[in-house]
KEDO-796792 format. One line per field, with one value per residue (C-alpha): residue number from 1; x negated, y negated, z negated. Coordinates in Angstrom, 3 decimals, always signed. Example, Ala and Ser with C-alpha at 12.3 -4.5 7.8 and 13.67 -1.06 7.14 Angstrom:
# KEDO-796792
num = 1, 2
x = -12.300, -13.670
y = +4.500, +1.060
z = -7.800, -7.140
# end
This chain:
# KEDO-796792
num = 1, 2, 3, 4, 5, 6, 7, 8, 9, 10, 11, 12, 13, 14, 15, 16, 17, 18, 19, 20, 21, 22, 23, 24, 25, 26, 27, 28, 29, 30, 31, 32, 33, 34, 35, 36, 37, 38, 39, 40, 41, 42, 43, 44, 45, 46, 47, 48, 49, 50, 51, 52, 53, 54, 55, 56, 57, 58, 59, 60, 61, 62, 63, 64, 65, 66, 67, 68, 69, 70, 71, 72, 73, 74, 75, 76, 77, 78, 79, 80, 81, 82, 83, 84, 85, 86, 87, 88, 89, 90, 91, 92, 93, 94, 95, 96, 97, 98, 99, 100, 101, 102, 103, 104, 105, 106, 107, 108, 109, 110, 111, 112, 113, 114, 115, 116, 117, 118, 119, 120, 121, 122, 123, 124, 125, 126, 127, 128, 129, 130, 131, 132, 133, 134, 135, 136, 137, 138, 139, 140, 141, 142, 143, 144, 145, 146, 147, 148, 149, 150, 151, 152, 153, 154, 155, 156, 157, 158, 159, 160, 161, 162, 163, 164, 165, 166, 167, 168, 169, 170, 171, 172, 173, 174, 175, 176, 177, 178, 179, 180, 181, 182, 183, 184, 185, 186, 187, 188, 189, 190, 191, 192, 193, 194, 195, 196, 197, 198, 199, 200, 201, 202, 203, 204, 205, 206, 207, 208, 209, 210, 211, 212, 213, 214, 215, 216, 217, 218, 219, 220, 221, 222, 223, 224, 225, 226, 227, 228, 229, 230, 231, 232, 233, 234, 235, 236, 237, 238, 239, 240, 241, 242, 243, 244, 245, 246, 247, 248, 249, 250, 251, 252, 253, 254, 255, 256, 257, 258, 259, 260, 261, 262, 263, 264, 265, 266, 267, 268, 269, 270, 271, 272, 273, 274, 275, 276, 277, 278, 279, 280, 281, 282, 283, 284, 285, 286, 287, 288, 289, 290, 291, 292, 293, 294, 295, 296, 297, 298, 299, 300, 301, 302, 303, 304, 305, 306, 307, 308, 309, 310, 311, 312, 313, 314, 315, 316, 317, 318, 319, 320, 321, 322, 323, 324, 325, 326, 327, 328, 329, 330, 331, 332, 333, 334, 335, 336, 337, 338, 339, 340, 341, 342, 343, 344, 345, 346, 347, 348, 349, 350, 351, 352, 353, 354, 355, 356, 357, 358, 359, 360, 361, 362, 363, 364, 365, 366, 367, 368, 369, 370, 371, 372, 373, 374, 375, 376, 377, 378, 379, 380, 381, 382, 383, 384, 385, 386, 387, 388, 389, 390, 391, 392, 393, 394, 395, 396, 397, 398, 399, 400, 401, 402, 403, 404, 405, 406, 407, 408, 409, 410, 411, 412, 413, 414, 415, 416, 417, 418, 419, 420, 421, 422, 423, 424, 425, 426, 427, 428, 429, 430
x = -0.410, -3.015, -4.795, -1.599, +0.320, -1.980, -2.547, +0.560, +2.560, +5.767, +5.278, +7.283, +9.395, +12.020, +11.198, +11.337, +14.887, +16.801, +19.221, +21.481, +20.899, +24.230, +24.353, +25.842, +24.776, +23.563, +20.423, +19.323, +19.353, +17.114, +14.915, +14.510, +14.038, +11.252, +9.566, +10.086, +8.109, +5.114, +4.191, +4.525, +2.141, -0.331, -0.844, -1.330, -4.105, -6.073, -5.348, -6.316, -9.818, -10.058, -10.332, -12.601, -14.937, -14.894, -16.234, -14.624, -11.090, -11.013, -7.846, -8.611, -5.433, -5.983, -3.901, -1.338, -2.272, -3.593, -7.116, -7.529, -11.405, -13.062, -16.978, -17.579, -21.295, -22.202, -21.071, -17.555, -14.491, -11.365, -8.250, -5.416, -2.304, +1.112, +1.960, +4.646, +1.773, +2.105, +5.261, +4.733, +1.334, +2.525, +4.311, +1.406, -1.417, +1.117, +1.442, -2.591, -2.480, +0.317, -1.697, -4.383, -2.534, -3.411, -1.587, +0.466, +1.263, -2.509, -3.561, -5.843, -9.006, -11.094, -9.482, -11.201, -9.270, -9.598, -6.768, -6.785, -5.716, -4.986, -4.834, -4.552, -7.877, -9.313, -9.669, -10.648, -11.343, -10.503, -11.984, -10.141, -11.669, -8.969, -10.106, -8.157, -8.960, -7.495, -4.664, -4.036, -5.795, -8.209, -8.959, -11.563, -11.144, -14.189, -13.644, -15.531, -14.263, -14.486, -14.325, -17.223, -19.776, -22.652, -26.202, -29.316, -32.521, -32.574, -29.324, -30.738, -33.234, -36.111, -38.730, -40.550, -43.395, -41.425, -39.405, -42.626, -43.721, -40.668, -40.291, -44.121, -42.931, -39.542, -41.255, -43.107, -41.902, -42.054, -42.042, -40.093, -38.787, -37.671, -35.147, -35.467, -33.418, -30.521, -27.020, -25.014, -29.343, -27.741, -29.735, -26.977, -26.514, -30.473, -30.295, -27.716, -29.509, -32.119, -30.317, -29.238, -32.675, -33.834, -30.049, -29.976, -29.393, -32.715, -32.528, -30.235, -29.195, -27.562, -26.805, -25.725, -23.620, -21.558, -19.572, -19.814, -20.029, -20.564, -19.468, -22.438, -21.273, -23.586, -24.515, -23.374, -22.457, -21.410, -19.725, -20.501, -17.531, -19.337, -15.703, -16.186, -19.753, -20.668, -23.912, -26.600, -29.299, -26.850, -26.151, -29.509, -30.189, -28.131, -29.036, -32.471, -30.604, -28.939, -32.334, -32.404, -35.108, -34.176, -32.277, -30.641, -30.058, -27.837, -29.400, -32.215, -30.374, -32.333, -35.020, -33.512, -32.650, -35.833, -38.103, -36.177, -36.486, -39.947, -40.318, -38.008, -40.261, -43.605, -42.090, -41.745, -39.067, -37.858, -36.454, -34.450, -33.249, -33.051, -33.878, -33.282, -36.555, -37.338, -40.318, -41.757, -44.419, -42.234, -40.305, -43.746, -43.837, -40.067, -40.388, -43.624, -41.603, -39.025, -41.118, -42.204, -46.136, -48.269, -49.959, -46.699, -45.656, -48.976, -48.700, -44.552, -44.019, -44.719, -43.146, -41.299, -38.762, -37.698, -35.274, -32.362, -29.242, -29.175, -26.589, -26.837, -26.728, -23.603, -25.054, -22.533, -22.523, -26.342, -28.410, -32.151, -33.770, -37.900, -39.037, -42.849, -44.310, -45.720, -42.549, -42.229, -45.031, -43.615, -41.038, -43.688, -46.063, -42.838, -42.357, -46.167, -46.908, -50.801, -51.289, -52.195, -48.179, -47.866, -49.088, -47.590, -44.082, -41.304, -38.105, -35.461, -31.985, -28.959, -25.370, -22.446, -19.773, -16.889, -13.637, -16.055, -17.876, -14.614, -16.608, -19.374, -21.802, -22.828, -21.442, -22.921, -25.461, -29.463, -32.182, -35.584, -37.788, -40.727, -42.656, -45.277, -47.035, -49.426, -53.490, -56.368, -56.784, -53.032, -53.241, -56.173, -54.198, -51.296, -52.776, -54.551, -51.147, -51.758, -49.305, -46.549, -48.618, -51.843, -50.240, -48.827, -51.683, -53.548, -50.610, -51.189, -54.591, -53.881, -51.397, -48.318, -46.189, -43.759, -40.069, -40.710, -43.094, -40.436, -37.460, -39.785, -39.906, -36.545, -36.195, -39.274, -36.782, -33.639, -31.259, -31.303, -32.090, -34.494, -31.528, -30.481, -34.301, -34.464, -31.128, -32.224, -35.880, -35.796, -39.848, -41.759, -44.782, -45.619
y = -0.050, -2.715, -1.430, -2.549, -4.635, -6.680, -7.411, -8.125, -7.622, -5.786, -8.803, -11.187, -9.008, -10.206, -13.841, -13.708, -13.022, -15.263, -17.244, -20.090, -23.007, -24.370, -26.247, -23.634, -21.227, -18.904, -21.184, -21.576, -17.744, -17.519, -20.190, -18.527, -14.635, -17.221, -18.264, -14.719, -13.226, -15.885, -15.373, -11.784, -11.989, -14.249, -11.810, -8.709, -11.159, -11.395, -8.115, -6.246, -8.774, -7.294, -3.809, -4.262, -5.902, -9.375, -12.268, -15.042, -15.180, -17.751, -19.253, -21.130, -22.544, -22.134, -23.943, -20.491, -18.493, -18.962, -16.748, -14.901, -13.334, -11.489, -11.885, -8.305, -7.579, -10.895, -10.801, -12.442, -10.189, -10.624, -9.430, -8.090, -10.184, -10.018, -11.813, -14.132, -15.090, -19.173, -19.338, -19.244, -21.459, -24.896, -22.157, -20.045, -23.343, -25.116, -21.857, -21.675, -24.767, -24.588, -21.469, -23.618, -26.744, -28.994, -31.569, -30.451, -33.541, -34.741, -32.777, -35.748, -34.766, -32.360, -30.737, -28.190, -25.780, -22.856, -19.748, -16.619, -13.961, -10.564, -7.407, -4.455, -3.935, -6.839, -10.618, -12.870, -16.733, -17.986, -21.217, -22.365, -25.899, -26.979, -29.258, -30.873, -29.877, -30.568, -28.279, -28.625, -27.768, -24.775, -23.383, -21.145, -18.677, -17.516, -14.436, -14.364, -10.824, -11.207, -7.663, -6.583, -4.468, -6.761, -5.685, -5.103, -5.058, -1.684, -2.059, -5.153, -2.779, -3.856, -1.661, -0.414, -2.545, -5.177, -5.036, -5.011, -8.286, -10.199, -8.130, -9.544, -13.058, -12.706, -12.313, -15.610, -18.401, -21.017, -21.834, -21.765, -18.743, -19.984, -17.957, -18.948, -17.985, -19.264, -19.375, -15.856, -14.585, -13.162, -15.773, -16.208, -12.737, -12.459, -15.171, -13.321, -9.971, -12.088, -13.385, -9.878, -8.182, -10.903, -11.959, -10.989, -12.302, -13.923, -16.454, -18.919, -18.789, -22.111, -22.736, -25.430, -23.422, -25.001, -22.488, -19.902, -16.670, -13.954, -14.496, -12.989, -12.529, -13.984, -17.267, -20.873, -21.166, -24.859, -25.299, -28.883, -31.148, -33.878, -35.726, -36.564, -37.102, -33.942, -33.107, -30.573, -33.204, -34.893, -31.555, -30.520, -33.629, -32.670, -29.059, -30.230, -31.940, -28.295, -26.180, -23.763, -21.074, -20.198, -22.345, -21.502, -24.052, -22.475, -24.816, -27.585, -30.008, -33.470, -34.932, -35.923, -31.972, -30.729, -33.730, -32.461, -28.491, -28.800, -30.886, -28.801, -25.728, -27.427, -28.702, -24.958, -23.548, -20.615, -22.057, -20.374, -21.770, -21.778, -23.401, -23.305, -22.370, -19.833, -18.180, -17.764, -20.820, -22.967, -23.500, -24.964, -27.398, -28.242, -29.274, -31.766, -32.817, -33.626, -36.170, -33.991, -34.506, -31.898, -31.049, -30.699, -27.966, -26.058, -26.393, -25.366, -22.655, -19.026, -17.326, -17.362, -14.989, -15.433, -12.755, -12.161, -9.543, -6.619, -4.327, -1.009, +2.001, +3.974, +7.292, +9.596, +9.257, +7.783, +9.437, +9.791, +9.560, +10.358, +7.538, +6.483, +3.982, +2.628, +1.714, -0.923, -2.220, -5.996, -6.053, -4.961, -7.744, -9.919, -8.905, -9.713, -5.907, -4.537, -2.516, +0.342, +1.063, +1.694, +4.504, +8.443, +8.842, +7.629, +8.808, +5.837, +5.777, +4.731, +3.428, +5.862, +5.473, +7.065, +6.615, +5.780, +2.792, +1.735, +2.803, -0.048, +2.405, +0.217, +0.189, -2.490, -4.398, -3.949, -7.010, -7.894, -9.827, -11.603, -12.353, -15.217, -15.093, -18.093, -17.623, -20.191, -20.720, -20.873, -23.796, -25.596, -25.551, -27.124, -29.896, -30.917, -30.917, -27.566, -27.018, -24.250, -21.701, -22.400, -21.131, -18.709, -16.943, -17.607, -15.687, -12.892, -12.604, -11.859, -8.810, -10.918, -8.556, -10.363, -10.282, -8.325, -5.666, -5.650, -4.974, -2.349, -0.452, -0.123, +0.698, +3.846, +4.794, +5.139, +2.057, -0.544, -0.932, -2.785, -4.882, -6.092, -6.749, -9.004, -10.261, -11.912, -12.515, -16.727, -15.492, -18.967, -17.535, -14.648
z = -0.248, -0.804, +2.020, +4.363, +2.894, +0.571, -2.940, -4.684, -1.675, -4.237, -6.204, -3.381, -1.770, -4.787, -3.435, +0.303, +0.805, +3.730, +2.026, +2.528, +0.065, -0.593, -3.944, -5.919, -8.810, -6.375, -4.864, -8.422, -9.062, -5.664, -6.778, -10.444, -8.083, -6.323, -9.298, -11.442, -7.654, -8.039, -11.405, -10.787, -7.956, -9.501, -12.492, -10.099, -8.060, -11.335, -12.944, -9.415, -9.363, -13.005, -11.465, -8.660, -11.875, -9.302, -11.097, -8.951, -7.354, -4.410, -3.262, +0.034, +2.179, +6.008, +8.514, +9.150, +5.722, +2.221, +1.887, -1.353, -1.414, -4.872, -5.144, -6.211, -6.937, -5.902, -1.966, -1.088, +0.000, +1.416, -0.204, +2.115, +0.970, +2.676, +6.071, +4.088, +1.460, +3.466, +2.835, -1.153, -1.220, -3.315, -6.077, -6.399, -6.887, -8.913, -10.559, -11.124, -12.479, -14.749, -16.250, -16.509, -18.447, -15.431, -13.928, -11.157, -9.836, -8.714, -5.696, -4.863, -7.197, -8.291, -11.543, -14.224, -16.797, -18.341, -18.561, -21.143, -19.969, -20.862, -18.431, -20.585, -23.335, -21.028, -22.692, -19.799, -20.267, -16.658, -15.953, -13.139, -10.557, -7.906, -5.067, -2.208, +1.246, +4.665, +4.299, +0.645, -2.961, -3.331, -6.227, -7.661, -11.135, -12.729, -14.487, -17.624, -19.669, -23.600, -24.109, -21.766, -23.074, -23.702, -21.811, -23.247, -21.473, -20.421, -18.635, -16.961, -15.354, -16.610, -16.612, -20.691, -19.241, -18.634, -21.427, -23.861, -22.480, -22.984, -26.543, -27.487, -26.647, -28.901, -31.870, -31.353, -34.168, -31.599, -27.638, -24.580, -22.684, -19.495, -17.069, -13.273, -10.398, -8.078, -8.987, -10.103, -10.134, -14.295, -16.171, -18.862, -19.070, -19.831, -21.865, -24.002, -24.359, -25.349, -28.385, -28.931, -29.435, -32.349, -33.813, -37.413, -41.173, -41.581, -38.447, -38.017, -34.246, -32.321, -28.365, -26.212, -23.249, -20.040, -19.950, -23.386, -21.051, -24.016, -27.519, -30.221, -33.741, -36.039, -33.796, -33.834, -30.070, -28.861, -25.502, -23.431, -23.236, -20.681, -20.558, -24.045, -23.842, -25.496, -23.211, -23.097, -24.376, -27.202, -28.302, -28.704, -30.339, -32.907, -33.281, -33.895, -37.282, -38.145, -39.592, -36.450, -36.378, -32.400, -30.058, -26.806, -24.158, -21.237, -18.778, -18.148, -15.752, -16.848, -18.152, -21.503, -21.984, -20.635, -22.996, -26.655, -25.616, -25.073, -28.104, -30.089, -28.805, -30.603, -34.221, -34.738, -33.348, -30.443, -27.382, -25.034, -21.770, -17.571, -14.626, -10.357, -8.876, -6.678, -8.280, -11.519, -10.910, -9.827, -13.090, -14.114, -11.568, -11.834, -15.370, -14.834, -11.390, -13.816, -16.020, -18.659, -19.064, -18.166, -21.352, -23.198, -20.920, -20.841, -24.583, -25.123, -22.303, -23.641, -20.661, -17.423, -16.096, -12.294, -11.577, -8.769, -8.679, -6.190, -5.637, -7.420, -4.868, -5.952, -7.271, -6.402, -2.185, -1.469, +0.631, +0.742, +4.342, +4.747, +6.722, +7.796, +5.468, +8.324, +9.991, +6.558, +7.594, +8.818, +5.978, +3.112, +4.710, +3.770, +0.382, -0.744, -1.253, -0.609, +2.887, +0.790, +0.321, +3.727, +3.842, +3.972, +3.903, +0.998, +1.132, +1.005, -0.216, +2.033, +1.414, +2.823, +0.893, -1.569, -3.674, -6.245, -5.395, -2.528, +0.330, +0.098, -0.624, -4.153, -7.453, -9.713, -10.052, -11.125, -11.917, -10.142, -12.523, -11.782, -15.301, -15.623, -18.786, -18.781, -19.821, -20.655, -16.788, -15.727, -18.618, -16.502, -13.141, -14.879, -16.859, -13.497, -11.991, -9.366, -6.443, -7.355, -4.271, -6.708, -9.742, -8.349, -7.142, -10.169, -12.005, -9.301, -10.015, -13.507, -13.016, -12.168, -10.197, -8.082, -7.021, -3.600, -5.796, -8.126, -5.664, -3.757, -7.333, -7.083, -3.138, -4.037, -7.459, -5.119, -7.281, -4.631, -0.313, +1.445, +2.834, -0.363, -1.402, +1.218, +0.816, -2.388, -1.999, -0.735, +1.218, +0.069, +1.791, +3.660
# end
């Protein structure tokens, strides 16, 4: 039914009956039926997204149809919908705005809101954002499942060696640990795993987040509210007067936030935060570009972790195939792998598709990690304001494993495919 008629097709049947609209009780009854059908449809769409483990839902008005798409495992998937959906477009968008407590009469400006939604055992905090388009308002929903099992570092896909590197620094009394990568690369999930690793009654942990994606028992979590002046920088200033041992800043967005976070890490606090850069060395130069003095950056940073998320092969249907490594020579060069790896025969797993993975060949995601632990040589380069490329060369010479190398290990282990690794890695220097 879903394949041929779309999600929520049954929900709208009652609301699509032809009727004459005289000023009678029948007219009012028909309007009530249509409203109930729209309510059921919206509920069905969100519930199906939860079942499909989607992270986002997009309602996108087009000229002749209302398109609905889910983001599943990082990729957008178009949802089959009933043919008559365009007729209910305004009612569906209004229903979403009502659920999010938005102004339904304001259609000219973007609005932000949130919905508390329960789907079976799942409790969702849904972030809603509207935007005016040429046909009508589009609505995007970000689904945050409050009941979802928290990730550990092992579940993130970190190797024992990577976990050991991070665990060593998590024991430090002060300094800053940065996680970097594009939007949707799992940075908040990693920070949450780190907090859960060190969380204890002996530590006072305070976080500043936008949004709060995971609730952590025993941790004081602050939600940013820019509309009333509660920004990252203002919240950080307040936190420093509240005797914290550990501070987590959801994102360093500006110089003020960067400056306060760096100085907090130098005055006896362990600080976690995120940035948007392509690789780990780029996080260091980004802070300097923001206006932070190089000597402060060199003194504060204890660890930088760059990461990406790739789709994980479905273990119920993936199939190993022997491939001569020499045929992958060009691809391996793009990933920055040594020529010595292009030797012999490698068994690479391919996606097939089955009921468990909805025919995609993939189920879930796994992380790729690039971990940079600064040393004296790298500190000297930072003080000289050397380029990201120079910092990267230094880090690699001291054993830093790149994102490309991490991806290759995941491919050889049968966790993902080369296509997936190439999809998420930006090649800065071939």
